[in-house]
N, CA, C and O atoms as a Tinker XYZ file with bonds, in Angstrom:
   360  protein
     1  N      1.444000  -27.261000   19.007000    73     2
     2  CA     0.117000  -27.739000   18.350000    64     1     3
     3  C     -0.963000  -26.956000   19.494000    63     2     4     5
     4  O     -1.816000  -26.070000   19.444000    81     3
     5  N     -0.423000  -27.771000   20.433000    73     3     6
     6  CA    -1.899000  -27.721000   21.663000    64     5     7
     7  C     -1.463000  -26.091000   22.007000    63     6     8     9
     8  O     -2.388000  -25.321000   22.269000    81     7
     9  N     -0.391000  -25.692000   22.005000    73     7    10
    10  CA    -0.002000  -24.106000   22.661000    64     9    11
    11  C     -0.359000  -23.165000   22.051000    63    10    12    13
    12  O     -0.686000  -22.128000   22.628000    81    11
    13  N     -0.394000  -23.346000   20.228000    73    11    14
    14  CA    -0.968000  -22.779000   19.320000    64    13    15
    15  C     -2.692000  -22.612000   19.653000    63    14    16    17
    16  O     -3.232000  -21.509000   19.741000    81    15
    17  N     -3.101000  -23.350000   19.745000    73    15    18
    18  CA    -4.496000  -23.740000   19.513000    64    17    19
    19  C     -5.033000  -23.135000   21.099000    63    18    20    21
    20  O     -5.983000  -22.358000   21.006000    81    19
    21  N     -4.622000  -23.356000   22.269000    73    19    22
    22  CA    -4.768000  -22.576000   23.372000    64    21    23
    23  C     -4.208000  -20.941000   23.302000    63    22    24    25
    24  O     -4.691000  -20.142000   24.104000    81    23
    25  N     -3.419000  -20.590000   22.547000    73    23    26
    26  CA    -2.978000  -19.093000   22.022000    64    25    27
    27  C     -4.047000  -18.599000   21.542000    63    26    28    29
    28  O     -4.581000  -17.611000   22.046000    81    27
    29  N     -4.497000  -19.198000   20.531000    73    27    30
    30  CA    -5.573000  -18.537000   19.791000    64    29    31
    31  C     -6.882000  -18.348000   20.479000    63    30    32    33
    32  O     -7.490000  -17.278000   20.464000    81    31
    33  N     -7.341000  -19.561000   21.155000    73    31    34
    34  CA    -8.293000  -19.462000   22.111000    64    33    35
    35  C     -8.466000  -18.231000   23.040000    63    34    36    37
    36  O     -9.504000  -17.594000   23.219000    81    35
    37  N     -7.149000  -18.005000   23.641000    73    35    38
    38  CA    -7.055000  -16.830000   24.453000    64    37    39
    39  C     -7.135000  -15.372000   23.892000    63    38    40    41
    40  O     -7.941000  -14.497000   24.210000    81    39
    41  N     -6.353000  -15.326000   23.198000    73    39    42
    42  CA    -6.122000  -14.004000   21.879000    64    41    43
    43  C     -7.663000  -13.886000   21.482000    63    42    44    45
    44  O     -8.283000  -12.824000   21.434000    81    43
    45  N     -8.153000  -15.091000   21.219000    73    43    46
    46  CA    -9.541000  -14.641000   20.803000    64    45    47
    47  C    -10.825000  -13.916000   21.656000    63    46    48    49
    48  O    -11.645000  -13.090000   21.258000    81    47
    49  N    -10.686000  -14.483000   22.831000    73    47    50
    50  CA   -11.145000  -14.013000   24.217000    64    49    51
    51  C    -10.914000  -12.886000   24.379000    63    50    52    53
    52  O    -11.906000  -12.198000   24.618000    81    51
    53  N     -9.799000  -12.295000   24.342000    73    51    54
    54  CA    -9.437000  -11.091000   24.772000    64    53    55
    55  C     -9.632000   -9.863000   23.237000    63    54    56    57
    56  O     -9.630000   -8.634000   23.304000    81    55
    57  N     -9.731000  -10.421000   22.421000    73    55    58
    58  CA   -10.187000   -9.571000   21.156000    64    57    59
    59  C    -11.755000   -9.233000   21.167000    63    58    60    61
    60  O    -12.353000   -8.168000   21.017000    81    59
    61  N    -12.202000  -10.575000   21.408000    73    59    62
    62  CA   -13.721000  -10.603000   21.613000    64    61    63
    63  C    -14.333000   -9.504000   22.513000    63    62    64    65
    64  O    -15.204000   -8.657000   22.314000    81    63
    65  N    -13.468000   -9.863000   23.707000    73    63    66
    66  CA   -14.470000   -9.188000   24.734000    64    65    67
    67  C    -13.651000   -7.451000   24.900000    63    66    68    69
    68  O    -14.164000   -6.632000   25.663000    81    67
    69  N    -12.968000   -7.260000   24.466000    73    67    70
    70  CA   -12.352000   -5.694000   24.004000    64    69    71
    71  C    -13.328000   -5.276000   23.140000    63    70    72    73
    72  O    -14.061000   -4.372000   23.538000    81    71
    73  N    -13.534000   -5.809000   21.852000    73    71    74
    74  CA   -14.637000   -5.379000   20.905000    64    73    75
    75  C    -15.855000   -5.307000   21.828000    63    74    76    77
    76  O    -16.240000   -4.145000   21.964000    81    75
    77  N    -16.486000   -6.102000   22.418000    73    75    78
    78  CA   -17.743000   -5.959000   23.051000    64    77    79
    79  C    -17.925000   -4.717000   24.033000    63    78    80    81
    80  O    -18.986000   -4.109000   24.177000    81    79
    81  N    -16.509000   -4.380000   24.805000    73    79    82
    82  CA   -16.658000   -3.398000   25.228000    64    81    83
    83  C    -16.623000   -1.915000   24.861000    63    82    84    85
    84  O    -17.115000   -0.883000   25.320000    81    83
    85  N    -15.755000   -2.281000   23.739000    73    83    86
    86  CA   -15.974000   -0.893000   22.909000    64    85    87
    87  C    -17.175000   -0.279000   22.066000    63    86    88    89
    88  O    -17.326000    0.923000   21.846000    81    87
    89  N    -17.924000   -1.206000   21.673000    73    87    90
    90  CA   -19.426000   -1.284000   21.204000    64    89    91
    91  C    -20.022000   -0.909000   22.174000    63    90    92    93
    92  O    -19.743000   -1.375000   23.278000    81    91
    93  N    -21.576000    0.587000   21.913000    73    91    94
    94  CA   -21.957000    0.911000   22.888000    64    93    95
    95  C    -23.039000   -0.227000   23.017000    63    94    96    97
    96  O    -23.272000   -1.041000   22.124000    81    95
    97  N    -23.621000   -0.187000   24.147000    73    95    98
    98  CA   -25.427000   -0.781000   24.085000    64    97    99
    99  C    -24.736000   -2.408000   24.778000    63    98   100   101
   100  O    -23.626000   -2.663000   25.243000    81    99
   101  N    -25.746000   -3.112000   24.612000    73    99   102
   102  CA   -25.559000   -4.384000   25.059000    64   101   103
   103  C    -25.389000   -5.284000   23.888000    63   102   104   105
   104  O    -26.054000   -4.975000   22.900000    81   103
   105  N    -24.742000   -6.184000   23.814000    73   103   106
   106  CA   -24.771000   -7.503000   22.889000    64   105   107
   107  C    -25.091000   -8.822000   23.342000    63   106   108   109
   108  O    -24.415000   -9.428000   24.174000    81   107
   109  N    -26.228000   -9.309000   22.738000    73   107   110
   110  CA   -26.359000  -10.765000   23.524000    64   109   111
   111  C    -25.832000  -11.865000   22.725000    63   110   112   113
   112  O    -26.395000  -12.434000   21.790000    81   111
   113  N    -24.398000  -12.143000   23.333000    73   111   114
   114  CA   -23.836000  -12.683000   22.573000    64   113   115
   115  C    -23.226000  -13.771000   23.860000    63   114   116   117
   116  O    -22.932000  -13.374000   24.987000    81   115
   117  N    -23.142000  -14.929000   23.479000    73   115   118
   118  CA   -22.609000  -15.799000   24.545000    64   117   119
   119  C    -21.122000  -16.170000   24.520000    63   118   120   121
   120  O    -20.686000  -16.397000   23.391000    81   119
   121  N    -20.268000  -16.276000   25.522000    73   119   122
   122  CA   -18.831000  -16.217000   25.650000    64   121   123
   123  C    -18.363000  -16.766000   24.618000    63   122   124   125
   124  O    -17.580000  -16.159000   23.889000    81   123
   125  N    -18.832000  -18.240000   24.327000    73   123   126
   126  CA   -18.296000  -19.068000   23.373000    64   125   127
   127  C    -18.557000  -18.274000   21.613000    63   126   128   129
   128  O    -17.811000  -18.539000   20.670000    81   127
   129  N    -19.344000  -17.638000   21.547000    73   127   130
   130  CA   -19.778000  -17.129000   20.317000    64   129   131
   131  C    -18.563000  -15.688000   20.373000    63   130   132   133
   132  O    -17.805000  -15.393000   19.449000    81   131
   133  N    -18.663000  -15.007000   21.635000    73   131   134
   134  CA   -17.448000  -13.693000   21.591000    64   133   135
   135  C    -16.154000  -14.308000   21.213000    63   134   136   137
   136  O    -15.523000  -13.575000   20.451000    81   135
   137  N    -15.411000  -15.690000   21.573000    73   135   138
   138  CA   -14.095000  -16.189000   21.621000    64   137   139
   139  C    -14.348000  -16.266000   20.037000    63   138   140   141
   140  O    -13.863000  -15.337000   19.391000    81   139
   141  N    -15.156000  -17.410000   19.222000    73   139   142
   142  CA   -15.054000  -17.396000   17.931000    64   141   143
   143  C    -14.997000  -16.293000   17.239000    63   142   144   145
   144  O    -14.200000  -16.168000   16.309000    81   143
   145  N    -15.936000  -15.238000   17.645000    73   143   146
   146  CA   -15.686000  -13.971000   16.603000    64   145   147
   147  C    -14.437000  -13.642000   16.792000    63   146   148   149
   148  O    -13.881000  -13.353000   15.732000    81   147
   149  N    -13.539000  -13.544000   18.046000    73   147   150
   150  CA   -12.531000  -13.046000   18.346000    64   149   151
   151  C    -11.348000  -13.929000   17.735000    63   150   152   153
   152  O    -10.365000  -13.347000   17.276000    81   151
   153  N    -11.417000  -15.181000   17.722000    73   151   154
   154  CA   -10.510000  -16.137000   16.773000    64   153   155
   155  C    -10.532000  -15.521000   14.972000    63   154   156   157
   156  O     -9.597000  -15.337000   14.192000    81   155
   157  N    -11.794000  -15.362000   14.833000    73   155   158
   158  CA   -11.960000  -15.349000   13.294000    64   157   159
   159  C    -11.332000  -14.057000   12.962000    63   158   160   161
   160  O    -10.531000  -13.876000   12.045000    81   159
   161  N    -11.741000  -13.235000   13.736000    73   159   162
   162  CA   -11.528000  -11.757000   13.462000    64   161   163
   163  C     -9.725000  -11.233000   13.613000    63   162   164   165
   164  O     -9.164000  -10.321000   13.006000    81   163
   165  N     -9.087000  -12.293000   14.756000    73   163   166
   166  CA    -7.663000  -12.356000   14.831000    64   165   167
   167  C     -7.041000  -12.904000   13.292000    63   166   168   169
   168  O     -6.414000  -12.162000   12.536000    81   167
   169  N     -7.311000  -14.158000   13.040000    73   167   170
   170  CA    -7.157000  -14.595000   11.948000    64   169   171
   171  C     -7.428000  -13.409000   10.486000    63   170   172   173
   172  O     -6.601000  -13.220000    9.594000    81   171
   173  N     -8.621000  -12.831000   10.578000    73   171   174
   174  CA    -8.306000  -11.705000    9.427000    64   173   175
   175  C     -7.744000  -10.555000    9.811000    63   174   176   177
   176  O     -7.357000   -9.784000    8.933000    81   175
   177  N     -7.612000  -10.266000   10.991000    73   175   178
   178  CA    -6.442000   -8.904000   10.994000    64   177   179
   179  C     -5.000000   -9.303000   10.562000    63   178   180   181
   180  O     -4.223000   -8.410000   10.225000    81   179
   181  N     -4.533000  -10.873000   10.558000    73   179   182
   182  CA    -3.395000  -11.079000   10.978000    64   181   183
   183  C     -3.199000  -11.174000    9.074000    63   182   184   185
   184  O     -2.225000  -10.664000    8.521000    81   183
   185  N     -4.128000  -11.791000    8.425000    73   183   186
   186  CA    -4.321000  -11.578000    6.682000    64   185   187
   187  C     -4.136000   -9.994000    6.371000    63   186   188   189
   188  O     -3.225000   -9.604000    5.642000    81   187
   189  N     -4.992000   -9.183000    6.928000    73   187   190
   190  CA    -4.870000   -7.876000    6.576000    64   189   191
   191  C     -3.283000   -7.107000    6.639000    63   190   192   193
   192  O     -2.660000   -6.611000    5.700000    81   191
   193  N     -2.966000   -7.185000    7.806000    73   191   194
   194  CA    -1.755000   -6.613000    8.275000    64   193   195
   195  C     -0.557000   -7.067000    7.545000    63   194   196   197
   196  O      0.381000   -6.276000    7.447000    81   195
   197  N     -0.458000   -8.382000    6.956000    73   195   198
   198  CA     0.333000   -9.101000    6.511000    64   197   199
   199  C      0.569000   -8.555000    5.048000    63   198   200   201
   200  O      1.649000   -8.318000    4.508000    81   199
   201  N     -0.817000   -8.403000    4.498000    73   199   202
   202  CA    -1.279000   -8.001000    3.184000    64   201   203
   203  C     -0.180000   -6.793000    2.783000    63   202   204   205
   204  O      0.635000   -6.783000    1.860000    81   203
   205  N     -0.448000   -5.798000    3.791000    73   203   206
   206  CA    -0.131000   -4.467000    4.004000    64   205   207
   207  C      1.368000   -4.430000    4.117000    63   206   208   209
   208  O      1.889000   -3.476000    3.541000    81   207
   209  N      2.125000   -5.217000    4.700000    73   207   210
   210  CA     3.364000   -5.597000    4.966000    64   209   211
   211  C      3.758000   -5.376000    6.043000    63   210   212   213
   212  O      4.733000   -4.633000    5.923000    81   211
   213  N      3.552000   -5.609000    7.145000    73   211   214
   214  CA     3.522000   -5.278000    8.459000    64   213   215
   215  C      4.281000   -6.613000    8.998000    63   214   216   217
   216  O      3.850000   -7.754000    8.829000    81   215
   217  N      5.532000   -6.262000    9.705000    73   215   218
   218  CA     6.359000   -7.489000    9.905000    64   217   219
   219  C      6.790000   -7.002000   11.393000    63   218   220   221
   220  O      7.499000   -5.999000   11.471000    81   219
   221  N      6.302000   -7.820000   12.829000    73   219   222
   222  CA     6.913000   -7.686000   13.943000    64   221   223
   223  C      8.056000   -8.081000   14.451000    63   222   224   225
   224  O      8.193000   -9.294000   14.613000    81   223
   225  N      8.953000   -7.347000   14.759000    73   223   226
   226  CA    10.304000   -7.561000   15.000000    64   225   227
   227  C     10.598000   -8.183000   16.680000    63   226   228   229
   228  O     11.189000   -9.213000   17.005000    81   227
   229  N     10.004000   -7.230000   17.477000    73   227   230
   230  CA     9.984000   -7.374000   19.002000    64   229   231
   231  C      8.835000   -7.081000   19.584000    63   230   232   233
   232  O      8.231000   -6.096000   19.159000    81   231
   233  N      8.249000   -7.880000   20.715000    73   231   234
   234  CA     7.792000   -7.601000   21.696000    64   233   235
   235  C      5.950000   -7.964000   21.338000    63   234   236   237
   236  O      5.515000   -9.082000   21.062000    81   235
   237  N      5.298000   -6.955000   21.421000    73   235   238
   238  CA     3.698000   -7.340000   21.292000    64   237   239
   239  C      3.785000   -6.778000   20.205000    63   238   240   241
   240  O      4.728000   -6.007000   20.025000    81   239
   241  N      2.846000   -7.002000   19.199000    73   239   242
   242  CA     2.266000   -6.902000   17.929000    64   241   243
   243  C      0.920000   -6.283000   18.101000    63   242   244   245
   244  O     -0.082000   -6.997000   18.109000    81   243
   245  N      0.832000   -4.687000   18.272000    73   243   246
   246  CA     0.130000   -4.318000   18.674000    64   245   247
   247  C     -1.056000   -3.562000   17.514000    63   246   248   249
   248  O     -2.183000   -3.140000   17.774000    81   247
   249  N     -0.343000   -3.579000   16.207000    73   247   250
   250  CA    -0.903000   -3.333000   15.208000    64   249   251
   251  C     -2.198000   -4.335000   15.087000    63   250   252   253
   252  O     -3.373000   -4.060000   15.327000    81   251
   253  N     -1.565000   -5.734000   14.588000    73   251   254
   254  CA    -2.677000   -6.531000   14.383000    64   253   255
   255  C     -3.408000   -6.721000   15.924000    63   254   256   257
   256  O     -4.393000   -7.435000   15.734000    81   255
   257  N     -3.346000   -6.496000   16.823000    73   255   258
   258  CA    -4.292000   -6.877000   17.927000    64   257   259
   259  C     -5.439000   -5.511000   17.732000    63   258   260   261
   260  O     -6.616000   -5.767000   17.984000    81   259
   261  N     -5.127000   -4.261000   17.342000    73   259   262
   262  CA    -5.840000   -3.315000   16.941000    64   261   263
   263  C     -6.613000   -3.216000   16.018000    63   262   264   265
   264  O     -7.744000   -2.732000   15.999000    81   263
   265  N     -5.645000   -3.962000   14.735000    73   263   266
   266  CA    -6.960000   -4.197000   13.746000    64   265   267
   267  C     -8.043000   -5.386000   14.132000    63   266   268   269
   268  O     -9.231000   -5.414000   13.813000    81   267
   269  N     -7.234000   -6.455000   14.984000    73   267   270
   270  CA    -8.499000   -7.459000   15.206000    64   269   271
   271  C     -9.346000   -6.854000   16.174000    63   270   272   273
   272  O    -10.326000   -7.586000   16.316000    81   271
   273  N     -9.410000   -5.954000   16.829000    73   271   274
   274  CA   -10.388000   -5.324000   17.967000    64   273   275
   275  C    -11.486000   -4.409000   16.868000    63   274   276   277
   276  O    -12.703000   -4.324000   17.037000    81   275
   277  N    -10.849000   -3.893000   15.941000    73   275   278
   278  CA   -11.944000   -2.902000   14.973000    64   277   279
   279  C    -12.663000   -4.203000   14.107000    63   278   280   281
   280  O    -13.890000   -4.147000   14.018000    81   279
   281  N    -12.108000   -5.139000   13.591000    73   279   282
   282  CA   -13.002000   -6.390000   13.000000    64   281   283
   283  C    -13.853000   -6.876000   13.809000    63   282   284   285
   284  O    -15.013000   -6.861000   13.398000    81   283
   285  N    -13.662000   -7.329000   14.885000    73   283   286
   286  CA   -14.286000   -7.943000   15.833000    64   285   287
   287  C    -15.322000   -6.913000   15.978000    63   286   288   289
   288  O    -16.324000   -7.330000   15.397000    81   287
   289  N    -15.540000   -5.735000   16.501000    73   287   290
   290  CA   -16.364000   -4.644000   16.380000    64   289   291
   291  C    -17.408000   -4.901000   15.247000    63   290   292   293
   292  O    -18.572000   -5.282000   15.370000    81   291
   293  N    -16.589000   -4.546000   13.921000    73   291   294
   294  CA   -17.522000   -5.015000   12.542000    64   293   295
   295  C    -18.447000   -6.352000   12.681000    63   294   296   297
   296  O    -19.668000   -6.336000   12.527000    81   295
   297  N    -17.726000   -7.439000   12.976000    73   295   298
   298  CA   -18.452000   -8.916000   13.103000    64   297   299
   299  C    -19.128000   -8.817000   14.279000    63   298   300   301
   300  O    -19.906000   -9.769000   14.215000    81   299
   301  N    -19.342000   -8.200000   15.432000    73   299   302
   302  CA   -20.474000   -8.412000   16.569000    64   301   303
   303  C    -21.465000   -7.576000   15.870000    63   302   304   305
   304  O    -22.645000   -7.925000   15.880000    81   303
   305  N    -21.120000   -6.583000   15.307000    73   303   306
   306  CA   -22.306000   -5.720000   14.638000    64   305   307
   307  C    -22.978000   -6.792000   13.690000    63   306   308   309
   308  O    -23.900000   -7.531000   14.035000    81   307
   309  N    -22.400000   -6.769000   12.486000    73   307   310
   310  CA   -23.091000   -8.089000   11.351000    64   309   311
   311  C    -23.678000   -8.805000   12.104000    63   310   312   313
   312  O    -24.897000   -8.639000   12.054000    81   311
   313  N    -23.125000  -10.017000   13.239000    73   311   314
   314  CA   -23.615000  -10.382000   13.609000    64   313   315
   315  C    -25.100000  -10.328000   14.417000    63   314   316   317
   316  O    -26.066000  -11.084000   14.309000    81   315
   317  N    -24.927000   -9.282000   15.166000    73   315   318
   318  CA   -26.172000   -9.049000   15.601000    64   317   319
   319  C    -27.514000   -8.212000   14.922000    63   318   320   321
   320  O    -28.617000   -7.987000   15.419000    81   319
   321  N    -26.951000   -7.844000   13.573000    73   319   322
   322  CA   -27.815000   -7.402000   12.695000    64   321   323
   323  C    -28.597000   -8.224000   11.861000    63   322   324   325
   324  O    -29.679000   -8.064000   11.295000    81   323
   325  N    -27.382000   -9.593000   11.956000    73   323   326
   326  CA   -28.124000  -10.702000   10.992000    64   325   327
   327  C    -29.223000  -11.505000   12.043000    63   326   328   329
   328  O    -30.129000  -12.279000   11.735000    81   327
   329  N    -28.885000  -11.125000   13.117000    73   327   330
   330  CA   -29.772000  -11.758000   14.533000    64   329   331
   331  C    -31.025000  -11.258000   14.727000    63   330   332   333
   332  O    -31.967000  -11.887000   15.209000    81   331
   333  N    -31.042000   -9.688000   14.208000    73   331   334
   334  CA   -32.388000   -8.971000   14.090000    64   333   335
   335  C    -32.497000   -7.924000   15.379000    63   334   336   337
   336  O    -33.444000   -7.186000   15.651000    81   335
   337  N    -31.298000   -8.077000   16.056000    73   335   338
   338  CA   -31.007000   -7.119000   16.819000    64   337   339
   339  C    -30.086000   -6.006000   16.655000    63   338   340   341
   340  O    -28.909000   -6.088000   16.305000    81   339
   341  N    -30.861000   -4.765000   16.998000    73   339   342
   342  CA   -29.866000   -3.255000   17.080000    64   341   343
   343  C    -28.688000   -3.526000   17.935000    63   342   344   345
   344  O    -28.850000   -3.962000   19.075000    81   343
   345  N    -27.278000   -3.247000   17.350000    73   343   346
   346  CA   -26.288000   -3.710000   18.251000    64   345   347
   347  C    -25.717000   -2.063000   18.765000    63   346   348   349
   348  O    -25.024000   -1.987000   19.779000    81   347
   349  N    -26.085000   -0.769000   17.958000    73   347   350
   350  CA   -25.697000    0.445000   18.230000    64   349   351
   351  C    -26.863000    1.020000   18.879000    63   350   352   353
   352  O    -28.001000    1.086000   18.413000    81   351
   353  N    -26.299000    1.576000   20.414000    73   351   354
   354  CA   -27.426000    2.426000   20.931000    64   353   355
   355  C    -27.382000    3.825000   20.321000    63   354   356   357
   356  O    -26.315000    4.431000   20.225000    81   355
   357  N    -28.669000    4.391000   19.864000    73   355   358
   358  CA   -29.011000    5.677000   19.646000    64   357   359
   359  C    -29.558000    6.888000   20.441000    63   358   360
   360  O    -29.756000    7.961000   19.872000    81   359
């Protein structure tokens, strides 16, 4: 139980940081918010890939990780726009 929570926090941090690196411009997010968005994005990505029918047999589950980063990019952009700050550099 504790291992799953710690794993979700670490994976959420990785997904959130990767999404912030991919997005252009500066995102004014705290590290706690980055981890929270990453955890939520990881959960949503897991639901999406399971609905599609993806099942990982061995190794690292790359597809859910990639989908998680894409969902996190969208979530960070939405969060930034809700805060009244433009996220995309033009």
